[in-house]
C-alpha positions as CSV (number, residue, x, y, z in Angstrom):
1,M,-35.3,20.1,10.3
2,I,-35.3,23.4,8.3
3,I,-35.4,21.5,5.0
4,G,-38.3,19.3,6.2
5,T,-40.2,22.4,7.2
6,V,-39.7,24.1,3.9
7,M,-40.7,21.0,2.0
8,T,-43.8,20.7,4.1
9,A,-44.7,24.3,3.4
10,L,-44.2,23.8,-0.4
11,S,-46.3,20.6,-0.2
12,L,-49.1,22.3,1.7
13,S,-49.1,25.3,-0.7
14,S,-49.5,23.0,-3.7
15,C,-52.2,21.1,-1.9
16,D,-54.2,24.2,-1.1
17,K,-54.1,25.2,-4.8
18,F,-55.4,21.8,-5.8
19,I,-58.1,21.8,-3.2
20,D,-59.3,25.4,-4.0
21,A,-59.5,24.7,-7.8
22,P,-62.9,24.0,-9.4
23,Y,-63.6,20.3,-9.5
24,D,-63.4,20.1,-13.3
25,N,-60.2,22.0,-13.5
26,R,-58.1,19.9,-11.2
27,V,-54.9,18.2,-12.2
28,E,-55.1,14.5,-11.7
29,L,-53.4,13.1,-8.6
30,K,-50.9,10.5,-9.6
31,S,-48.8,9.3,-6.7
32,T,-48.9,8.4,-3.0
33,E,-46.5,11.3,-2.5
34,E,-49.1,13.8,-3.8
35,L,-51.8,12.2,-1.6
36,E,-49.6,12.4,1.4
37,G,-49.3,16.1,0.9
38,I,-53.1,16.4,1.0
39,I,-53.5,14.2,4.0
40,T,-50.9,16.2,6.0
41,N,-53.0,19.2,5.2
42,A,-56.2,17.4,6.2
43,Y,-55.5,17.4,10.0
44,P,-57.9,19.8,11.6
45,L,-57.0,22.5,14.1
46,R,-58.6,22.4,17.6
47,A,-61.4,24.6,16.3
48,D,-63.6,23.8,19.4
49,I,-61.5,25.7,22.0
50,F,-64.1,28.5,22.0
51,T,-66.5,26.2,23.9
52,E,-64.5,26.9,27.1
53,I,-66.5,30.1,27.7
54,M,-69.7,28.0,27.5
55,T,-68.7,26.0,30.5
56,D,-68.1,26.6,34.2
57,N,-64.4,26.9,33.7
58,F,-64.5,30.7,33.0
59,H,-66.2,33.9,34.2
60,H,-66.9,37.0,32.3
61,Y,-65.3,40.3,33.3
62,A,-66.9,43.2,31.3
63,S,-64.3,45.8,32.3
64,T,-61.5,43.8,30.8
65,M,-63.1,42.8,27.5
66,Q,-62.0,44.5,24.3
67,A,-65.1,46.2,22.9
68,S,-64.9,44.3,19.6
69,N,-65.2,41.0,21.3
70,G,-68.5,41.5,23.1
71,A,-70.9,41.2,20.1
72,T,-69.4,37.8,19.3
73,Y,-68.5,36.2,22.6
74,I,-71.2,37.4,25.1
75,P,-74.0,35.7,23.1
76,I,-72.0,32.5,22.9
77,Y,-71.3,32.7,26.7
78,L,-75.0,33.0,27.2
79,W,-75.7,30.0,24.9
80,K,-77.6,32.1,22.3
81,D,-77.9,31.1,18.7
82,E,-77.0,34.4,17.0
83,Y,-73.7,36.3,17.5
84,S,-71.7,38.7,15.5
85,E,-69.6,37.2,12.7
86,S,-67.0,40.1,13.0
87,I,-64.5,37.7,14.6
88,T,-63.8,35.0,12.0
89,T,-61.9,32.5,14.2
90,A,-62.6,30.7,17.5
91,T,-66.4,30.6,16.9
92,P,-69.0,28.0,16.0
93,T,-69.1,29.3,12.4
94,Y,-65.3,28.8,12.0
95,A,-65.5,25.3,13.6
96,Y,-68.3,24.2,11.3
97,S,-66.6,25.4,8.1
98,H,-63.2,24.2,9.2
99,Y,-64.2,20.6,10.0
100,Y,-66.1,20.3,6.8
101,K,-63.0,21.6,4.8
102,K,-60.9,18.9,6.5
103,I,-63.5,16.2,5.8
104,Y,-63.5,17.3,2.1
105,E,-59.7,16.8,2.1
106,A,-60.0,13.4,3.7
107,N,-62.6,12.5,1.0
108,L,-60.1,13.4,-1.7
109,V,-57.6,10.9,-0.3
110,I,-60.3,8.2,0.2
111,E,-61.4,8.5,-3.4
112,E,-57.9,8.6,-4.9
113,A,-56.0,6.2,-2.7
114,E,-56.5,3.1,-4.8
115,R,-55.9,4.8,-8.1
116,V,-52.5,6.4,-7.6
117,S,-49.1,4.9,-8.1
118,G,-47.1,3.6,-5.1
119,T,-46.9,0.5,-3.0
120,D,-50.0,-1.3,-1.9
121,L,-49.1,-0.9,1.8
122,K,-48.6,2.9,1.4
123,R,-51.9,3.3,-0.3
124,K,-53.6,1.3,2.5
125,A,-51.9,3.4,5.1
126,L,-53.0,6.7,3.5
127,L,-56.6,5.4,3.1
128,G,-56.7,4.2,6.7
129,E,-55.4,7.6,7.9
130,A,-57.9,9.5,5.8
131,L,-60.8,7.4,7.2
132,M,-59.6,8.2,10.7
133,L,-59.5,11.9,9.9
134,R,-63.0,11.8,8.4
135,A,-64.3,10.1,11.5
136,Y,-62.5,12.7,13.7
137,G,-64.1,15.5,11.7
138,Y,-67.6,14.1,12.0
139,F,-67.1,13.2,15.7
140,S,-66.2,16.8,16.3
141,L,-69.1,18.2,14.3
142,V,-71.8,15.9,15.8
143,N,-70.7,16.7,19.3
144,L,-70.7,20.4,18.7
145,F,-73.9,20.8,16.7
146,S,-76.1,17.9,17.9
147,L,-77.5,16.7,21.2
148,H,-75.4,14.2,23.1
149,Y,-75.3,10.5,22.1
150,D,-78.4,8.7,23.3
151,E,-79.2,5.3,21.9
152,A,-82.9,5.7,22.6
153,K,-83.1,9.0,20.6
154,N,-80.2,8.9,18.1
155,A,-82.5,7.8,15.3
156,Q,-84.7,10.9,15.8
157,N,-82.2,13.5,16.9
158,L,-80.7,15.7,14.2
159,G,-77.0,15.1,13.4
160,V,-75.0,17.0,10.8
161,P,-74.9,16.7,7.0
162,L,-73.0,13.5,5.9
163,I,-70.7,14.1,2.9
164,T,-68.8,11.0,2.1
165,E,-67.5,11.7,-1.4
166,V,-66.0,14.7,-3.1
167,P,-68.9,16.9,-4.5
168,K,-68.9,17.1,-8.2
169,E,-70.5,20.5,-8.1
170,N,-68.9,23.6,-6.6
171,R,-71.7,24.4,-4.2
172,G,-73.7,21.4,-3.2
173,T,-76.6,21.3,-0.7
174,F,-77.0,18.6,1.9
175,D,-79.7,17.5,4.4
176,R,-78.8,16.7,8.0
177,A,-78.4,13.1,8.8
178,T,-79.6,11.7,12.2
179,V,-77.2,11.3,15.1
180,K,-77.4,7.6,14.6
181,E,-76.4,7.8,10.9
182,V,-73.4,10.1,11.8
183,Y,-72.2,7.7,14.5
184,D,-72.7,4.7,12.2
185,Q,-70.4,6.4,9.7
186,I,-67.9,7.3,12.3
187,D,-67.8,3.7,13.6
188,A,-67.5,2.3,10.0
189,D,-64.7,4.7,9.2
190,M,-62.8,4.0,12.4
191,E,-63.1,0.2,12.1
192,K,-62.0,0.1,8.5
193,G,-59.3,2.7,9.1
194,L,-57.9,0.7,12.1
195,A,-57.8,-2.5,10.1
196,L,-55.9,-0.9,7.2
197,L,-53.4,0.8,9.5
198,K,-52.7,-2.4,11.3
199,E,-52.1,-4.1,8.0
200,A,-49.8,-1.3,6.9
201,S,-48.3,-0.5,10.3
202,H,-44.7,-0.1,8.9
203,E,-46.0,2.8,6.8
204,I,-47.5,4.8,9.7
205,S,-45.8,8.2,10.2
206,R,-43.9,8.7,13.4
207,S,-44.7,12.4,13.4
208,P,-46.3,13.8,16.6
209,Y,-48.6,15.7,14.2
210,R,-50.1,12.5,12.6
211,F,-52.0,9.5,13.8
212,T,-50.1,6.7,15.4
213,M,-51.5,3.5,16.8
214,A,-51.4,5.1,20.3
215,S,-53.4,8.2,19.3
216,I,-55.8,6.0,17.3
217,Y,-56.6,3.9,20.4
218,A,-56.9,7.2,22.3
219,F,-59.5,8.3,19.8
220,F,-61.4,5.0,20.2
221,S,-61.3,5.4,24.0
222,R,-62.8,8.9,23.7
223,V,-65.6,7.9,21.3
224,N,-66.6,5.0,23.5
225,L,-66.5,7.1,26.7
226,Y,-68.9,9.6,25.1
227,K,-71.1,6.8,23.9
228,G,-71.2,5.3,27.4
229,K,-69.5,2.1,26.3
230,W,-67.4,1.7,29.4
231,E,-65.8,-1.7,28.8
232,E,-64.6,-0.5,25.4
233,A,-63.4,2.9,26.6
234,A,-61.3,1.1,29.2
235,R,-60.0,-1.5,26.8
236,Y,-58.8,1.0,24.2
237,A,-57.2,3.1,27.0
238,D,-55.4,-0.1,28.0
239,L,-54.0,-0.4,24.5
240,V,-52.7,3.2,24.6
241,V,-50.9,2.4,27.9
242,E,-49.6,-0.8,26.5
243,D,-48.1,1.1,23.6
244,R,-46.7,4.1,25.5
245,G,-46.7,3.3,29.2
246,T,-48.2,5.8,31.8
247,V,-45.9,8.6,30.8
248,V,-47.6,11.9,31.7
249,R,-46.4,15.4,31.5
250,K,-43.8,16.2,34.2
251,L,-45.2,19.5,35.3
252,S,-42.3,20.3,37.6
253,E,-40.0,20.5,34.6
254,D,-42.4,23.0,33.0
255,I,-42.6,25.1,36.1
256,T,-38.8,25.1,36.3
257,R,-38.7,26.3,32.7
258,K,-41.2,29.1,33.5
259,K,-39.2,30.3,36.5
260,S,-35.8,30.2,34.7
261,T,-36.9,31.9,31.4
262,S,-40.1,33.9,30.9
263,E,-43.8,33.3,30.7
264,V,-43.8,34.0,26.9
265,Y,-41.1,31.4,26.3
266,F,-42.8,29.0,28.7
267,A,-46.1,29.3,26.8
268,Q,-44.3,28.8,23.5
269,E,-42.7,25.6,24.7
270,I,-45.5,24.1,26.7
271,M,-46.7,21.9,23.8
272,N,-43.2,21.2,22.3
273,P,-43.3,17.5,21.4
274,S,-39.6,17.0,22.0
275,I,-40.1,17.6,25.7
276,H,-43.7,16.4,26.3
277,P,-45.4,13.1,25.8
278,N,-48.5,14.2,23.9
279,L,-50.1,11.5,21.7
280,L,-51.2,13.8,18.9
281,L,-50.6,17.5,18.3
282,V,-52.0,19.9,15.7
283,T,-50.4,23.2,14.6
284,Q,-51.6,26.5,13.3
285,T,-49.8,29.5,12.0
286,N,-52.3,32.4,11.7
287,V,-55.4,31.4,13.7
288,F,-55.7,32.3,17.4
289,L,-58.0,29.5,18.6
290,C,-58.2,30.5,22.2
291,R,-59.0,34.1,21.6
292,P,-61.7,34.7,24.3
293,I,-59.6,33.0,27.0
294,G,-56.1,33.4,25.8
295,Y,-55.3,37.1,26.3
296,R,-56.1,39.8,28.8
297,L,-58.5,41.8,26.7
298,G,-60.5,38.6,25.9
299,G,-62.9,39.3,28.7
300,F,-63.0,35.7,30.1
301,Y,-60.9,34.6,33.0
302,L,-60.5,31.4,35.0
303,A,-63.5,30.7,37.3
304,H,-62.7,31.5,41.0
305,D,-63.5,28.0,42.1
306,I,-60.6,26.8,40.1
307,F,-58.3,29.8,40.6
308,Y,-58.6,30.0,44.3
309,R,-59.2,26.4,45.2
310,T,-56.2,24.8,43.5
311,P,-53.9,24.5,46.5
312,S,-50.3,25.7,46.5
313,T,-49.1,22.1,46.7
314,D,-50.7,21.5,43.3
315,L,-48.2,22.6,40.5
316,R,-51.2,23.2,38.2
317,N,-51.8,26.5,40.0
318,Q,-48.6,27.8,38.4
319,L,-50.2,27.4,35.0
320,Y,-52.3,30.4,35.9
321,S,-51.2,33.8,34.8
322,S,-52.6,36.2,37.5
323,G,-53.6,39.8,37.2
324,G,-56.2,42.3,38.5
325,T,-56.5,43.5,42.0
326,V,-56.6,42.0,45.5
327,I,-60.4,42.5,45.5
328,D,-61.1,40.8,42.2
329,S,-58.1,38.9,41.0
330,V,-58.2,37.4,37.5
331,A,-56.2,34.7,35.8
332,L,-55.6,33.1,32.5
333,I,-54.7,29.5,32.0
334,I,-51.6,29.1,30.0
335,K,-51.5,25.9,28.0
336,Y,-50.8,27.1,24.4
337,A,-48.4,29.5,22.8
338,T,-48.1,32.6,22.5
339,Q,-50.2,33.6,25.4
340,P,-51.1,35.5,27.5
341,N,-51.4,38.7,25.6
342,N,-51.3,38.2,21.8
343,P,-54.6,37.7,19.9
344,N,-52.5,37.6,16.7
345,A,-50.5,34.5,17.6
346,A,-48.1,33.6,14.8
347,A,-47.7,30.0,15.7
348,S,-49.1,27.6,18.2
349,R,-49.5,23.9,19.0
350,Y,-52.7,22.4,20.4
351,D,-53.2,18.9,21.8
352,A,-55.7,16.5,20.2
353,F,-54.9,13.5,22.4
354,T,-52.9,13.2,25.6
355,M,-52.0,10.4,28.0
356,E,-53.7,12.4,30.8
357,E,-57.0,12.3,29.0
358,V,-56.6,8.6,28.3
359,L,-55.9,7.8,32.0
360,L,-58.9,9.9,33.0
361,N,-61.1,8.1,30.4
362,R,-60.0,4.8,31.8
363,A,-60.5,5.8,35.5
364,E,-64.1,6.9,34.8
365,A,-64.8,3.8,32.7
366,N,-63.5,1.5,35.3
367,L,-65.9,3.0,37.8
368,K,-68.9,2.9,35.5
369,K,-68.5,-0.5,33.9
370,A,-70.5,-3.6,35.0
371,S,-67.8,-4.7,37.4
372,P,-66.4,-1.4,38.9
373,D,-62.8,-1.3,40.1
374,I,-62.0,1.6,42.5
375,A,-58.4,0.6,42.9
376,K,-57.7,0.7,39.2
377,A,-59.4,4.0,38.8
378,M,-57.5,5.6,41.7
379,A,-54.2,4.2,40.3
380,D,-54.7,6.2,37.1
381,I,-55.6,9.3,39.1
382,E,-52.4,8.9,41.2
383,A,-50.3,8.5,38.1
384,I,-51.3,12.0,37.1
385,R,-51.2,13.4,40.7
386,K,-47.6,12.2,41.2
387,E,-46.5,14.6,38.6
388,R,-48.7,17.4,39.9
389,I,-48.6,17.4,43.7
390,S,-45.5,18.6,45.5
391,P,-44.8,17.2,48.0
392,Y,-46.7,14.2,46.7
393,R,-49.1,12.4,49.0
394,A,-51.6,9.9,47.7
395,L,-55.3,10.3,48.4
396,T,-57.1,8.1,50.8
397,T,-58.9,5.3,48.9
398,P,-62.6,6.3,48.6
399,G,-65.0,4.0,50.3
400,S,-67.8,4.2,47.7
401,L,-68.2,4.4,43.9
402,E,-69.9,7.7,44.3
403,A,-66.9,9.2,46.2
404,A,-64.5,7.7,43.7
405,L,-66.3,9.1,40.7
406,K,-66.4,12.5,42.3
407,I,-62.6,12.4,42.7
408,V,-62.2,11.3,39.0
409,L,-64.5,13.9,37.6
410,D,-63.0,16.7,39.7
411,E,-59.6,15.7,38.6
412,R,-60.7,15.6,35.0
413,K,-62.1,19.1,35.2
414,L,-58.9,20.5,36.8
415,E,-56.4,18.6,34.6
416,L,-58.2,19.5,31.3
417,V,-59.2,23.1,32.0
418,G,-58.6,25.3,29.0
419,Q,-58.2,22.4,26.6
420,G,-61.7,22.4,25.2
421,F,-63.1,19.2,26.7
422,R,-65.2,20.5,29.5
423,W,-68.2,21.4,27.2
424,Y,-68.5,17.8,26.1
425,D,-68.4,16.6,29.7
426,I,-71.1,19.0,30.6
427,K,-73.3,17.6,27.8
428,R,-72.6,13.9,28.5
429,L,-72.9,14.2,32.3
430,G,-76.0,16.4,32.2
431,L,-74.6,19.2,34.4
432,R,-76.4,22.5,35.3
433,I,-74.4,25.6,34.7
434,E,-75.0,29.3,35.7
435,H,-73.5,32.2,33.8
436,R,-73.4,35.8,35.0
437,L,-72.4,38.9,33.1
438,V,-71.3,40.3,36.5
439,R,-69.5,37.6,38.4
440,T,-70.7,38.8,41.8
441,S,-74.3,39.1,40.8
442,S,-76.7,37.1,43.1
443,K,-78.8,36.1,40.2
444,P,-77.5,34.4,37.0
445,D,-78.2,36.0,33.7
446,E,-78.7,32.6,32.1
447,V,-78.9,29.0,33.2
448,L,-78.1,25.9,31.2
449,E,-80.2,23.0,32.6
450,P,-79.1,19.3,32.4
451,N,-79.7,18.0,28.9
452,D,-80.6,21.5,27.7
453,L,-81.5,21.7,24.0
454,R,-79.0,24.5,23.7
455,T,-76.2,22.0,24.2
456,A,-76.6,21.4,20.5
457,I,-75.1,24.5,19.1
458,Q,-77.2,26.0,16.4
459,I,-76.1,25.5,12.8
460,P,-74.3,28.8,11.9
461,I,-76.1,31.3,9.7
462,P,-73.4,31.4,7.0
463,A,-73.8,27.6,6.6
464,R,-77.6,28.0,6.2
465,V,-77.2,30.7,3.6
466,G,-75.0,28.3,1.5
467,N,-77.3,25.4,2.1
468,P,-81.0,26.5,2.4
469,K,-82.1,23.0,3.2
470,L,-80.8,23.5,6.7
471,E,-83.3,26.3,7.4
472,N,-85.9,23.6,7.8
473,Q,-83.6,21.4,9.9
474,L,-82.5,23.8,12.7
475,N,-81.8,22.5,16.2
476,P,-85.0,22.8,18.3
477,R,-85.2,25.3,21.1
């Protein structure tokens, strides 16, 4: 294990040197082994965790916020376009540059895959993986910086710049594509990538940090859910379950670990792939991706409607790290290491895809498709609840689609809190959100209306400085 870690570190170090070199000065890539080092490096972090403070999952507590955080995170909390760049991680600016860096690395593999030495199947596997990574990068970008998918408006709505080859100049400039053009590219990359990976299935890595067929199908399920393609979202979720079974996190084991060790150790182990059935994980070593919500001076704490309304019979309430006073208790949600009090986390794992999300996708899709199935939807919800509720007692089967959908969406919000998915649900479901700088204030400081234009985060200022074409292609307000 130690040898593998060292070799990976050496591989990533050499890849970084290659990627950072001017285009004309690069050493030619010659083998699939060299390409594999680049593709391992091309997996993006969960750079979108910062969006949690833009949702109804968290409240702002001014008295607890470290002064240096305010200029960056209060404007983001209030859905404003301009914020301080003094914090260089866990911001829209970081997400924009990070995802494009990973797309660039995927493009390197795509361009070189058919030229290097190695077996034909290995080349196909690496090409398929790179196409999936490029699709994942663009799916992340278009959902952050554009309006939600809408077939009637996609051809007019601004997407993000599409870069599908390695730039031959060191500082290129690019126009924004439309949302339709970005999704067309995502769909094409995913379909081609899937076909290649099926053909080269024996060459697919078994690492929990790289795409497998199960996590690829989970990706397809998410994309189709966001597009409102309910039949497809359910079908791909079926394929994940067929591959892995309905194996969800056994939260009781996590809680036992927390009680028998320490909160710090519990946080460190909560995404350990050897004891949890995550479909795809990503790792970081020096970037604290949940900075505003992950430590006690961040200034943002779990919303009271989650903190106080999660019953004692629900083990998820023991993922909350409580503090404050009886009058105004506060709580963090602990789902990633090394929380709750370290903004300089040395190492952490983040989930990209989980079985819980897949089951929630399928439950919602089964209620929204042409022939709804309440029983199937509730079976997926109960598969999660069985490992969350103690003592377990199944819910009464809802008598209407509306009631069933409310249960599914409420469960989705609770299960995925703190994992960076709520913002996308707010966008696609058209939810109204109020934010207050003082939690108890009778009047909100800002309101996000359904389908608000501000759900398309503005293109960051540093990106516009480097690409002046974007100044004339800003998101409308």
